[in-house]
mmCIF file of the N, C-alpha and C atoms, coordinates in Angstrom:
data_MODEL
# 
_entry.id   MODEL 
# 
loop_
_atom_site.group_PDB 
_atom_site.id 
_atom_site.type_symbol 
_atom_site.label_atom_id 
_atom_site.label_alt_id 
_atom_site.label_comp_id 
_atom_site.label_asym_id 
_atom_site.label_entity_id 
_atom_site.label_seq_id 
_atom_site.pdbx_PDB_ins_code 
_atom_site.Cartn_x 
_atom_site.Cartn_y 
_atom_site.Cartn_z 
_atom_site.occupancy 
_atom_site.B_iso_or_equiv 
_atom_site.pdbx_formal_charge 
_atom_site.auth_seq_id 
_atom_site.auth_comp_id 
_atom_site.auth_asym_id 
_atom_site.auth_atom_id 
_atom_site.pdbx_PDB_model_num 
ATOM 1   N N  . ILE A 1 1  ? 1.881   -0.471  13.333  1.00 0.00 ? 1  ILE A N  1 
ATOM 2   C CA . ILE A 1 1  ? 1.944   0.808   12.656  1.00 0.00 ? 1  ILE A CA 1 
ATOM 3   C C  . ILE A 1 1  ? 1.430   1.907   13.579  1.00 0.00 ? 1  ILE A C  1 
ATOM 4   N N  . ARG A 1 2  ? 0.296   1.633   14.237  1.00 0.00 ? 2  ARG A N  1 
ATOM 5   C CA . ARG A 1 2  ? -0.241  2.639   15.165  1.00 0.00 ? 2  ARG A CA 1 
ATOM 6   C C  . ARG A 1 2  ? 0.718   2.897   16.311  1.00 0.00 ? 2  ARG A C  1 
ATOM 7   N N  . LYS A 1 3  ? 1.339   1.835   16.819  1.00 0.00 ? 3  LYS A N  1 
ATOM 8   C CA . LYS A 1 3  ? 2.275   1.970   17.938  1.00 0.00 ? 3  LYS A CA 1 
ATOM 9   C C  . LYS A 1 3  ? 3.446   2.870   17.553  1.00 0.00 ? 3  LYS A C  1 
ATOM 10  N N  . ILE A 1 4  ? 4.002   2.647   16.383  1.00 0.00 ? 4  ILE A N  1 
ATOM 11  C CA . ILE A 1 4  ? 5.123   3.464   15.917  1.00 0.00 ? 4  ILE A CA 1 
ATOM 12  C C  . ILE A 1 4  ? 4.711   4.922   15.783  1.00 0.00 ? 4  ILE A C  1 
ATOM 13  N N  . ALA A 1 5  ? 3.536   5.160   15.232  1.00 0.00 ? 5  ALA A N  1 
ATOM 14  C CA . ALA A 1 5  ? 3.043   6.527   15.062  1.00 0.00 ? 5  ALA A CA 1 
ATOM 15  C C  . ALA A 1 5  ? 2.837   7.199   16.414  1.00 0.00 ? 5  ALA A C  1 
ATOM 16  N N  . LYS A 1 6  ? 2.269   6.464   17.381  1.00 0.00 ? 6  LYS A N  1 
ATOM 17  C CA . LYS A 1 6  ? 2.035   7.034   18.710  1.00 0.00 ? 6  LYS A CA 1 
ATOM 18  C C  . LYS A 1 6  ? 3.340   7.339   19.439  1.00 0.00 ? 6  LYS A C  1 
ATOM 19  N N  . GLU A 1 7  ? 4.377   6.576   19.139  1.00 0.00 ? 7  GLU A N  1 
ATOM 20  C CA . GLU A 1 7  ? 5.680   6.799   19.766  1.00 0.00 ? 7  GLU A CA 1 
ATOM 21  C C  . GLU A 1 7  ? 6.419   7.977   19.145  1.00 0.00 ? 7  GLU A C  1 
ATOM 22  N N  . GLY A 1 8  ? 5.828   8.612   18.167  1.00 0.00 ? 8  GLY A N  1 
ATOM 23  C CA . GLY A 1 8  ? 6.451   9.770   17.541  1.00 0.00 ? 8  GLY A CA 1 
ATOM 24  C C  . GLY A 1 8  ? 7.517   9.415   16.524  1.00 0.00 ? 8  GLY A C  1 
ATOM 25  N N  . ARG A 1 9  ? 7.470   8.196   16.018  1.00 0.00 ? 9  ARG A N  1 
ATOM 26  C CA . ARG A 1 9  ? 8.410   7.777   14.977  1.00 0.00 ? 9  ARG A CA 1 
ATOM 27  C C  . ARG A 1 9  ? 7.647   7.669   13.662  1.00 0.00 ? 9  ARG A C  1 
ATOM 28  N N  . PRO A 1 10 ? 7.462   8.784   12.990  1.00 0.00 ? 10 PRO A N  1 
ATOM 29  C CA . PRO A 1 10 ? 6.643   8.773   11.771  1.00 0.00 ? 10 PRO A CA 1 
ATOM 30  C C  . PRO A 1 10 ? 7.288   7.977   10.642  1.00 0.00 ? 10 PRO A C  1 
ATOM 31  N N  . TYR A 1 11 ? 6.475   7.509   9.766   1.00 0.00 ? 11 TYR A N  1 
ATOM 32  C CA . TYR A 1 11 ? 6.903   6.784   8.589   1.00 0.00 ? 11 TYR A CA 1 
ATOM 33  C C  . TYR A 1 11 ? 6.298   7.491   7.390   1.00 0.00 ? 11 TYR A C  1 
ATOM 34  N N  . HIS A 1 12 ? 6.905   7.312   6.252   1.00 0.00 ? 12 HIS A N  1 
ATOM 35  C CA . HIS A 1 12 ? 6.458   8.029   5.061   1.00 0.00 ? 12 HIS A CA 1 
ATOM 36  C C  . HIS A 1 12 ? 5.477   7.247   4.211   1.00 0.00 ? 12 HIS A C  1 
ATOM 37  N N  . MET A 1 13 ? 5.595   5.937   4.252   1.00 0.00 ? 13 MET A N  1 
ATOM 38  C CA . MET A 1 13 ? 4.728   5.119   3.428   1.00 0.00 ? 13 MET A CA 1 
ATOM 39  C C  . MET A 1 13 ? 4.657   3.709   3.984   1.00 0.00 ? 13 MET A C  1 
ATOM 40  N N  . VAL A 1 14 ? 3.665   2.972   3.490   1.00 0.00 ? 14 VAL A N  1 
ATOM 41  C CA . VAL A 1 14 ? 3.511   1.563   3.833   1.00 0.00 ? 14 VAL A CA 1 
ATOM 42  C C  . VAL A 1 14 ? 3.468   0.785   2.524   1.00 0.00 ? 14 VAL A C  1 
ATOM 43  N N  . LEU A 1 15 ? 4.282   -0.258  2.443   1.00 0.00 ? 15 LEU A N  1 
ATOM 44  C CA . LEU A 1 15 ? 4.312   -1.144  1.288   1.00 0.00 ? 15 LEU A CA 1 
ATOM 45  C C  . LEU A 1 15 ? 3.972   -2.527  1.815   1.00 0.00 ? 15 LEU A C  1 
ATOM 46  N N  . MET A 1 16 ? 2.798   -3.037  1.444   1.00 0.00 ? 16 MET A N  1 
ATOM 47  C CA . MET A 1 16 ? 2.360   -4.321  2.000   1.00 0.00 ? 16 MET A CA 1 
ATOM 48  C C  . MET A 1 16 ? 1.499   -5.090  1.017   1.00 0.00 ? 16 MET A C  1 
ATOM 49  N N  . ASP A 1 17 ? 1.346   -6.373  1.299   1.00 0.00 ? 17 ASP A N  1 
ATOM 50  C CA . ASP A 1 17 ? 0.478   -7.215  0.490   1.00 0.00 ? 17 ASP A CA 1 
ATOM 51  C C  . ASP A 1 17 ? -0.975  -6.827  0.761   1.00 0.00 ? 17 ASP A C  1 
ATOM 52  N N  . ILE A 1 18 ? -1.790  -6.842  -0.251  1.00 0.00 ? 18 ILE A N  1 
ATOM 53  C CA . ILE A 1 18 ? -3.199  -6.469  -0.089  1.00 0.00 ? 18 ILE A CA 1 
ATOM 54  C C  . ILE A 1 18 ? -3.944  -7.476  0.775   1.00 0.00 ? 18 ILE A C  1 
ATOM 55  N N  . GLN A 1 19 ? -3.522  -8.737  0.751   1.00 0.00 ? 19 GLN A N  1 
ATOM 56  C CA . GLN A 1 19 ? -4.222  -9.772  1.512   1.00 0.00 ? 19 GLN A CA 1 
ATOM 57  C C  . GLN A 1 19 ? -3.335  -10.287 2.640   1.00 0.00 ? 19 GLN A C  1 
ATOM 58  N N  . MET A 1 20 ? -3.543  -9.756  3.828   1.00 0.00 ? 20 MET A N  1 
ATOM 59  C CA . MET A 1 20 ? -2.819  -10.191 5.014   1.00 0.00 ? 20 MET A CA 1 
ATOM 60  C C  . MET A 1 20 ? -3.832  -10.738 6.005   1.00 0.00 ? 20 MET A C  1 
ATOM 61  N N  . PRO A 1 21 ? -3.442  -11.681 6.859   1.00 0.00 ? 21 PRO A N  1 
ATOM 62  C CA . PRO A 1 21 ? -4.415  -12.337 7.739   1.00 0.00 ? 21 PRO A CA 1 
ATOM 63  C C  . PRO A 1 21 ? -5.081  -11.429 8.775   1.00 0.00 ? 21 PRO A C  1 
ATOM 64  N N  . VAL A 1 22 ? -4.362  -10.518 9.375   1.00 0.00 ? 22 VAL A N  1 
ATOM 65  C CA . VAL A 1 22 ? -4.934  -9.696  10.449  1.00 0.00 ? 22 VAL A CA 1 
ATOM 66  C C  . VAL A 1 22 ? -5.346  -8.314  9.957   1.00 0.00 ? 22 VAL A C  1 
ATOM 67  N N  . LEU A 1 23 ? -4.448  -7.660  9.254   1.00 0.00 ? 23 LEU A N  1 
ATOM 68  C CA . LEU A 1 23 ? -4.712  -6.303  8.782   1.00 0.00 ? 23 LEU A CA 1 
ATOM 69  C C  . LEU A 1 23 ? -4.329  -6.228  7.315   1.00 0.00 ? 23 LEU A C  1 
ATOM 70  N N  . ASP A 1 24 ? -5.317  -6.272  6.432   1.00 0.00 ? 24 ASP A N  1 
ATOM 71  C CA . ASP A 1 24 ? -5.020  -6.211  5.007   1.00 0.00 ? 24 ASP A CA 1 
ATOM 72  C C  . ASP A 1 24 ? -4.933  -4.761  4.542   1.00 0.00 ? 24 ASP A C  1 
ATOM 73  N N  . GLY A 1 25 ? -4.591  -4.582  3.291   1.00 0.00 ? 25 GLY A N  1 
ATOM 74  C CA . GLY A 1 25 ? -4.425  -3.235  2.744   1.00 0.00 ? 25 GLY A CA 1 
ATOM 75  C C  . GLY A 1 25 ? -5.675  -2.384  2.821   1.00 0.00 ? 25 GLY A C  1 
ATOM 76  N N  . TYR A 1 26 ? -6.836  -2.999  2.676   1.00 0.00 ? 26 TYR A N  1 
ATOM 77  C CA . TYR A 1 26 ? -8.091  -2.237  2.746   1.00 0.00 ? 26 TYR A CA 1 
ATOM 78  C C  . TYR A 1 26 ? -8.340  -1.723  4.165   1.00 0.00 ? 26 TYR A C  1 
ATOM 79  N N  . LYS A 1 27 ? -8.139  -2.571  5.153   1.00 0.00 ? 27 LYS A N  1 
ATOM 80  C CA . LYS A 1 27 ? -8.336  -2.150  6.550   1.00 0.00 ? 27 LYS A CA 1 
ATOM 81  C C  . LYS A 1 27 ? -7.281  -1.135  6.959   1.00 0.00 ? 27 LYS A C  1 
ATOM 82  N N  . LEU A 1 28 ? -6.055  -1.332  6.490   1.00 0.00 ? 28 LEU A N  1 
ATOM 83  C CA . LEU A 1 28 ? -4.983  -0.410  6.830   1.00 0.00 ? 28 LEU A CA 1 
ATOM 84  C C  . LEU A 1 28 ? -5.336  1.003   6.408   1.00 0.00 ? 28 LEU A C  1 
ATOM 85  N N  . ARG A 1 29 ? -5.960  1.135   5.277   1.00 0.00 ? 29 ARG A N  1 
ATOM 86  C CA . ARG A 1 29 ? -6.319  2.467   4.772   1.00 0.00 ? 29 ARG A CA 1 
ATOM 87  C C  . ARG A 1 29 ? -7.182  3.227   5.782   1.00 0.00 ? 29 ARG A C  1 
ATOM 88  N N  . ASN A 1 30 ? -7.962  2.520   6.581   1.00 0.00 ? 30 ASN A N  1 
ATOM 89  C CA . ASN A 1 30 ? -8.806  3.165   7.588   1.00 0.00 ? 30 ASN A CA 1 
ATOM 90  C C  . ASN A 1 30 ? -8.006  3.715   8.758   1.00 0.00 ? 30 ASN A C  1 
ATOM 91  N N  . TYR A 1 31 ? -6.809  3.170   8.984   1.00 0.00 ? 31 TYR A N  1 
ATOM 92  C CA . TYR A 1 31 ? -5.999  3.560   10.139  1.00 0.00 ? 31 TYR A CA 1 
ATOM 93  C C  . TYR A 1 31 ? -4.802  4.420   9.781   1.00 0.00 ? 31 TYR A C  1 
ATOM 94  N N  . CYS A 1 32 ? -4.456  4.456   8.546   1.00 0.00 ? 32 CYS A N  1 
ATOM 95  C CA . CYS A 1 32 ? -3.201  5.063   8.124   1.00 0.00 ? 32 CYS A CA 1 
ATOM 96  C C  . CYS A 1 32 ? -3.456  6.270   7.227   1.00 0.00 ? 32 CYS A C  1 
ATOM 97  N N  . GLU A 1 33 ? -2.808  7.360   7.558   1.00 0.00 ? 33 GLU A N  1 
ATOM 98  C CA . GLU A 1 33 ? -2.953  8.567   6.742   1.00 0.00 ? 33 GLU A CA 1 
ATOM 99  C C  . GLU A 1 33 ? -1.763  8.749   5.805   1.00 0.00 ? 33 GLU A C  1 
ATOM 100 N N  . ARG A 1 34 ? -0.859  7.810   5.812   1.00 0.00 ? 34 ARG A N  1 
ATOM 101 C CA . ARG A 1 34 ? 0.330   7.885   4.967   1.00 0.00 ? 34 ARG A CA 1 
ATOM 102 C C  . ARG A 1 34 ? 0.073   7.277   3.593   1.00 0.00 ? 34 ARG A C  1 
ATOM 103 N N  . PHE A 1 35 ? 1.073   7.376   2.761   1.00 0.00 ? 35 PHE A N  1 
ATOM 104 C CA . PHE A 1 35 ? 1.024   6.834   1.417   1.00 0.00 ? 35 PHE A CA 1 
ATOM 105 C C  . PHE A 1 35 ? 1.034   5.317   1.505   1.00 0.00 ? 35 PHE A C  1 
ATOM 106 N N  . VAL A 1 36 ? 0.071   4.657   0.891   1.00 0.00 ? 36 VAL A N  1 
ATOM 107 C CA . VAL A 1 36 ? -0.031  3.203   0.941   1.00 0.00 ? 36 VAL A CA 1 
ATOM 108 C C  . VAL A 1 36 ? 0.074   2.624   -0.466  1.00 0.00 ? 36 VAL A C  1 
ATOM 109 N N  . ILE A 1 37 ? 1.049   1.724   -0.645  1.00 0.00 ? 37 ILE A N  1 
ATOM 110 C CA . ILE A 1 37 ? 1.185   0.969   -1.885  1.00 0.00 ? 37 ILE A CA 1 
ATOM 111 C C  . ILE A 1 37 ? 0.938   -0.492  -1.521  1.00 0.00 ? 37 ILE A C  1 
ATOM 112 N N  . VAL A 1 38 ? 0.041   -1.133  -2.225  1.00 0.00 ? 38 VAL A N  1 
ATOM 113 C CA . VAL A 1 38 ? -0.228  -2.552  -1.951  1.00 0.00 ? 38 VAL A CA 1 
ATOM 114 C C  . VAL A 1 38 ? 0.316   -3.415  -3.082  1.00 0.00 ? 38 VAL A C  1 
ATOM 115 N N  . LEU A 1 39 ? 0.648   -4.646  -2.712  1.00 0.00 ? 39 LEU A N  1 
ATOM 116 C CA . LEU A 1 39 ? 1.146   -5.632  -3.656  1.00 0.00 ? 39 LEU A CA 1 
ATOM 117 C C  . LEU A 1 39 ? 0.154   -6.773  -3.732  1.00 0.00 ? 39 LEU A C  1 
ATOM 118 N N  . THR A 1 40 ? 0.044   -7.391  -4.878  1.00 0.00 ? 40 THR A N  1 
ATOM 119 C CA . THR A 1 40 ? -0.844  -8.538  -5.014  1.00 0.00 ? 40 THR A CA 1 
ATOM 120 C C  . THR A 1 40 ? -0.287  -9.541  -6.009  1.00 0.00 ? 40 THR A C  1 
ATOM 121 N N  . ALA A 1 41 ? -0.538  -10.800 -5.722  1.00 0.00 ? 41 ALA A N  1 
ATOM 122 C CA . ALA A 1 41 ? -0.143  -11.863 -6.645  1.00 0.00 ? 41 ALA A CA 1 
ATOM 123 C C  . ALA A 1 41 ? -1.275  -12.167 -7.624  1.00 0.00 ? 41 ALA A C  1 
ATOM 124 N N  . SER A 1 42 ? -2.476  -11.741 -7.297  1.00 0.00 ? 42 SER A N  1 
ATOM 125 C CA . SER A 1 42 ? -3.625  -12.020 -8.168  1.00 0.00 ? 42 SER A CA 1 
ATOM 126 C C  . SER A 1 42 ? -4.113  -10.725 -8.802  1.00 0.00 ? 42 SER A C  1 
ATOM 127 N N  . ALA A 1 43 ? -3.478  -10.367 -9.894  1.00 0.00 ? 43 ALA A N  1 
ATOM 128 C CA . ALA A 1 43 ? -3.829  -9.132  -10.598 1.00 0.00 ? 43 ALA A CA 1 
ATOM 129 C C  . ALA A 1 43 ? -5.052  -9.386  -11.481 1.00 0.00 ? 43 ALA A C  1 
ATOM 130 N N  . ILE A 1 44 ? -6.195  -9.475  -10.847 1.00 0.00 ? 44 ILE A N  1 
ATOM 131 C CA . ILE A 1 44 ? -7.452  -9.735  -11.546 1.00 0.00 ? 44 ILE A CA 1 
ATOM 132 C C  . ILE A 1 44 ? -8.020  -8.411  -12.042 1.00 0.00 ? 44 ILE A C  1 
ATOM 133 N N  . GLU A 1 45 ? -8.620  -8.442  -13.204 1.00 0.00 ? 45 GLU A N  1 
ATOM 134 C CA . GLU A 1 45 ? -9.215  -7.238  -13.765 1.00 0.00 ? 45 GLU A CA 1 
ATOM 135 C C  . GLU A 1 45 ? -10.212 -6.640  -12.768 1.00 0.00 ? 45 GLU A C  1 
ATOM 136 N N  . GLY A 1 46 ? -10.079 -5.377  -12.507 1.00 0.00 ? 46 GLY A N  1 
ATOM 137 C CA . GLY A 1 46 ? -10.967 -4.694  -11.574 1.00 0.00 ? 46 GLY A CA 1 
ATOM 138 C C  . GLY A 1 46 ? -10.363 -4.511  -10.196 1.00 0.00 ? 46 GLY A C  1 
ATOM 139 N N  . ASP A 1 47 ? -9.337  -5.307  -9.852  1.00 0.00 ? 47 ASP A N  1 
ATOM 140 C CA . ASP A 1 47 ? -8.705  -5.176  -8.537  1.00 0.00 ? 47 ASP A CA 1 
ATOM 141 C C  . ASP A 1 47 ? -8.061  -3.811  -8.339  1.00 0.00 ? 47 ASP A C  1 
ATOM 142 N N  . GLN A 1 48 ? -7.368  -3.338  -9.372  1.00 0.00 ? 48 GLN A N  1 
ATOM 143 C CA . GLN A 1 48 ? -6.690  -2.053  -9.241  1.00 0.00 ? 48 GLN A CA 1 
ATOM 144 C C  . GLN A 1 48 ? -7.707  -0.932  -9.004  1.00 0.00 ? 48 GLN A C  1 
ATOM 145 N N  . LYS A 1 49 ? -8.798  -0.941  -9.745  1.00 0.00 ? 49 LYS A N  1 
ATOM 146 C CA . LYS A 1 49 ? -9.832  0.081   -9.555  1.00 0.00 ? 49 LYS A CA 1 
ATOM 147 C C  . LYS A 1 49 ? -10.414 0.014   -8.149  1.00 0.00 ? 49 LYS A C  1 
ATOM 148 N N  . LYS A 1 50 ? -10.636 -1.204  -7.645  1.00 0.00 ? 50 LYS A N  1 
ATOM 149 C CA . LYS A 1 50 ? -11.172 -1.388  -6.297  1.00 0.00 ? 50 LYS A CA 1 
ATOM 150 C C  . LYS A 1 50 ? -10.205 -0.822  -5.257  1.00 0.00 ? 50 LYS A C  1 
ATOM 151 N N  . CYS A 1 51 ? -8.916  -1.091  -5.419  1.00 0.00 ? 51 CYS A N  1 
ATOM 152 C CA . CYS A 1 51 ? -7.912  -0.587  -4.482  1.00 0.00 ? 51 CYS A CA 1 
ATOM 153 C C  . CYS A 1 51 ? -7.866  0.936   -4.497  1.00 0.00 ? 51 CYS A C  1 
ATOM 154 N N  . LEU A 1 52 ? -7.779  1.501   -5.672  1.00 0.00 ? 52 LEU A N  1 
ATOM 155 C CA . LEU A 1 52 ? -7.688  2.958   -5.779  1.00 0.00 ? 52 LEU A CA 1 
ATOM 156 C C  . LEU A 1 52 ? -8.957  3.632   -5.276  1.00 0.00 ? 52 LEU A C  1 
ATOM 157 N N  . ALA A 1 53 ? -10.102 3.024   -5.515  1.00 0.00 ? 53 ALA A N  1 
ATOM 158 C CA . ALA A 1 53 ? -11.369 3.582   -5.039  1.00 0.00 ? 53 ALA A CA 1 
ATOM 159 C C  . ALA A 1 53 ? -11.455 3.553   -3.514  1.00 0.00 ? 53 ALA A C  1 
ATOM 160 N N  . SER A 1 54 ? -10.757 2.609   -2.882  1.00 0.00 ? 54 SER A N  1 
ATOM 161 C CA . SER A 1 54 ? -10.798 2.508   -1.418  1.00 0.00 ? 54 SER A CA 1 
ATOM 162 C C  . SER A 1 54 ? -9.856  3.505   -0.744  1.00 0.00 ? 54 SER A C  1 
ATOM 163 N N  . GLY A 1 55 ? -9.076  4.236   -1.539  1.00 0.00 ? 55 GLY A N  1 
ATOM 164 C CA . GLY A 1 55 ? -8.170  5.221   -0.969  1.00 0.00 ? 55 GLY A CA 1 
ATOM 165 C C  . GLY A 1 55 ? -6.716  4.785   -0.947  1.00 0.00 ? 55 GLY A C  1 
ATOM 166 N N  . ILE A 1 56 ? -6.452  3.568   -1.377  1.00 0.00 ? 56 ILE A N  1 
ATOM 167 C CA . ILE A 1 56 ? -5.069  3.102   -1.477  1.00 0.00 ? 56 ILE A CA 1 
ATOM 168 C C  . ILE A 1 56 ? -4.400  3.900   -2.593  1.00 0.00 ? 56 ILE A C  1 
ATOM 169 N N  . ASN A 1 57 ? -3.178  4.335   -2.347  1.00 0.00 ? 57 ASN A N  1 
ATOM 170 C CA . ASN A 1 57 ? -2.519  5.240   -3.284  1.00 0.00 ? 57 ASN A CA 1 
ATOM 171 C C  . ASN A 1 57 ? -2.013  4.579   -4.552  1.00 0.00 ? 57 ASN A C  1 
ATOM 172 N N  . ASP A 1 58 ? -1.549  3.336   -4.440  1.00 0.00 ? 58 ASP A N  1 
ATOM 173 C CA . ASP A 1 58 ? -1.094  2.653   -5.646  1.00 0.00 ? 58 ASP A CA 1 
ATOM 174 C C  . ASP A 1 58 ? -1.149  1.149   -5.446  1.00 0.00 ? 58 ASP A C  1 
ATOM 175 N N  . TYR A 1 59 ? -1.099  0.441   -6.549  1.00 0.00 ? 59 TYR A N  1 
ATOM 176 C CA . TYR A 1 59 ? -1.328  -1.002  -6.601  1.00 0.00 ? 59 TYR A CA 1 
ATOM 177 C C  . TYR A 1 59 ? -0.295  -1.584  -7.551  1.00 0.00 ? 59 TYR A C  1 
ATOM 178 N N  . LEU A 1 60 ? 0.472   -2.553  -7.079  1.00 0.00 ? 60 LEU A N  1 
ATOM 179 C CA . LEU A 1 60 ? 1.472   -3.187  -7.926  1.00 0.00 ? 60 LEU A CA 1 
ATOM 180 C C  . LEU A 1 60 ? 1.265   -4.697  -7.937  1.00 0.00 ? 60 LEU A C  1 
ATOM 181 N N  . ALA A 1 61 ? 1.357   -5.292  -9.112  1.00 0.00 ? 61 ALA A N  1 
ATOM 182 C CA . ALA A 1 61 ? 1.235   -6.743  -9.234  1.00 0.00 ? 61 ALA A CA 1 
ATOM 183 C C  . ALA A 1 61 ? 2.603   -7.381  -8.989  1.00 0.00 ? 61 ALA A C  1 
ATOM 184 N N  . LYS A 1 62 ? 2.588   -8.537  -8.306  1.00 0.00 ? 62 LYS A N  1 
ATOM 185 C CA . LYS A 1 62 ? 3.831   -9.280  -8.084  1.00 0.00 ? 62 LYS A CA 1 
ATOM 186 C C  . LYS A 1 62 ? 4.069   -10.210 -9.265  1.00 0.00 ? 62 LYS A C  1 
ATOM 187 N N  . PRO A 1 63 ? 5.279   -10.479 -9.643  1.00 0.00 ? 63 PRO A N  1 
ATOM 188 C CA . PRO A 1 63 ? 6.499   -9.920  -9.062  1.00 0.00 ? 63 PRO A CA 1 
ATOM 189 C C  . PRO A 1 63 ? 6.649   -8.452  -9.460  1.00 0.00 ? 63 PRO A C  1 
ATOM 190 N N  . VAL A 1 64 ? 7.105   -7.663  -8.518  1.00 0.00 ? 64 VAL A N  1 
ATOM 191 C CA . VAL A 1 64 ? 7.233   -6.221  -8.721  1.00 0.00 ? 64 VAL A CA 1 
ATOM 192 C C  . VAL A 1 64 ? 8.504   -5.935  -9.511  1.00 0.00 ? 64 VAL A C  1 
ATOM 193 N N  . ARG A 1 65 ? 8.346   -5.117  -10.497 1.00 0.00 ? 65 ARG A N  1 
ATOM 194 C CA . ARG A 1 65 ? 9.511   -4.683  -11.278 1.00 0.00 ? 65 ARG A CA 1 
ATOM 195 C C  . ARG A 1 65 ? 10.152  -3.511  -10.549 1.00 0.00 ? 65 ARG A C  1 
ATOM 196 N N  . LEU A 1 66 ? 11.452  -3.588  -10.351 1.00 0.00 ? 66 LEU A N  1 
ATOM 197 C CA . LEU A 1 66 ? 12.177  -2.574  -9.591  1.00 0.00 ? 66 LEU A CA 1 
ATOM 198 C C  . LEU A 1 66 ? 11.972  -1.173  -10.165 1.00 0.00 ? 66 LEU A C  1 
ATOM 199 N N  . ALA A 1 67 ? 11.996  -1.045  -11.470 1.00 0.00 ? 67 ALA A N  1 
ATOM 200 C CA . ALA A 1 67 ? 11.826  0.271   -12.098 1.00 0.00 ? 67 ALA A CA 1 
ATOM 201 C C  . ALA A 1 67 ? 10.457  0.867   -11.766 1.00 0.00 ? 67 ALA A C  1 
ATOM 202 N N  . LEU A 1 68 ? 9.430   0.036   -11.746 1.00 0.00 ? 68 LEU A N  1 
ATOM 203 C CA . LEU A 1 68 ? 8.085   0.518   -11.430 1.00 0.00 ? 68 LEU A CA 1 
ATOM 204 C C  . LEU A 1 68 ? 7.979   0.914   -9.957  1.00 0.00 ? 68 LEU A C  1 
ATOM 205 N N  . LEU A 1 69 ? 8.573   0.124   -9.077  1.00 0.00 ? 69 LEU A N  1 
ATOM 206 C CA . LEU A 1 69 ? 8.576   0.470   -7.651  1.00 0.00 ? 69 LEU A CA 1 
ATOM 207 C C  . LEU A 1 69 ? 9.331   1.769   -7.433  1.00 0.00 ? 69 LEU A C  1 
ATOM 208 N N  . LYS A 1 70 ? 10.466  1.911   -8.079  1.00 0.00 ? 70 LYS A N  1 
ATOM 209 C CA . LYS A 1 70 ? 11.246  3.141   -7.964  1.00 0.00 ? 70 LYS A CA 1 
ATOM 210 C C  . LYS A 1 70 ? 10.431  4.344   -8.432  1.00 0.00 ? 70 LYS A C  1 
ATOM 211 N N  . GLU A 1 71 ? 9.737   4.189   -9.545  1.00 0.00 ? 71 GLU A N  1 
ATOM 212 C CA . GLU A 1 71 ? 8.901   5.270   -10.078 1.00 0.00 ? 71 GLU A CA 1 
ATOM 213 C C  . GLU A 1 71 ? 7.812   5.671   -9.046  1.00 0.00 ? 71 GLU A C  1 
ATOM 214 N N  . ASN A 1 72 ? 7.201   4.670   -8.416  1.00 0.00 ? 72 ASN A N  1 
ATOM 215 C CA . ASN A 1 72 ? 6.175   4.946   -7.416  1.00 0.00 ? 72 ASN A CA 1 
ATOM 216 C C  . ASN A 1 72 ? 6.764   5.658   -6.205  1.00 0.00 ? 72 ASN A C  1 
ATOM 217 N N  . LEU A 1 73 ? 7.927   5.219   -5.759  1.00 0.00 ? 73 LEU A N  1 
ATOM 218 C CA . LEU A 1 73 ? 8.560   5.831   -4.589  1.00 0.00 ? 73 LEU A CA 1 
ATOM 219 C C  . LEU A 1 73 ? 8.977   7.269   -4.878  1.00 0.00 ? 73 LEU A C  1 
ATOM 220 N N  . GLU A 1 74 ? 9.400   7.534   -6.092  1.00 0.00 ? 74 GLU A N  1 
ATOM 221 C CA . GLU A 1 74 ? 9.804   8.896   -6.452  1.00 0.00 ? 74 GLU A CA 1 
ATOM 222 C C  . GLU A 1 74 ? 8.640   9.864   -6.424  1.00 0.00 ? 74 GLU A C  1 
ATOM 223 N N  . THR A 1 75 ? 7.433   9.383   -6.601  1.00 0.00 ? 75 THR A N  1 
ATOM 224 C CA . THR A 1 75 ? 6.270   10.281  -6.563  1.00 0.00 ? 75 THR A CA 1 
ATOM 225 C C  . THR A 1 75 ? 5.984   10.792  -5.167  1.00 0.00 ? 75 THR A C  1 
ATOM 226 N N  . ILE A 1 76 ? 6.454   10.069  -4.148  1.00 0.00 ? 76 ILE A N  1 
ATOM 227 C CA . ILE A 1 76 ? 6.162   10.511  -2.774  1.00 0.00 ? 76 ILE A CA 1 
ATOM 228 C C  . ILE A 1 76 ? 7.363   11.155  -2.095  1.00 0.00 ? 76 ILE A C  1 
ATOM 229 N N  . CYS A 1 77 ? 8.527   11.088  -2.735  1.00 0.00 ? 77 CYS A N  1 
ATOM 230 C CA . CYS A 1 77 ? 9.755   11.662  -2.131  1.00 0.00 ? 77 CYS A CA 1 
ATOM 231 C C  . CYS A 1 77 ? 9.988   13.067  -2.602  1.00 0.00 ? 77 CYS A C  1 
# 
């Protein structure tokens, strides 16, 4: 993501799983100034609040419903 940004190829948003081995959604928020939507398979009570409090823009539980993803994307377009 940093490489693409440095090359002058901006992106509008990042859609990724909250739990990734090298760079998870929480760490990404420290490096990325763009709109971040995270996905999770473990929608545990309190997770959404934790994500939003960390600066992540939105949180979606998997499986993602297309209508909900579309609604989220429309807020940033």
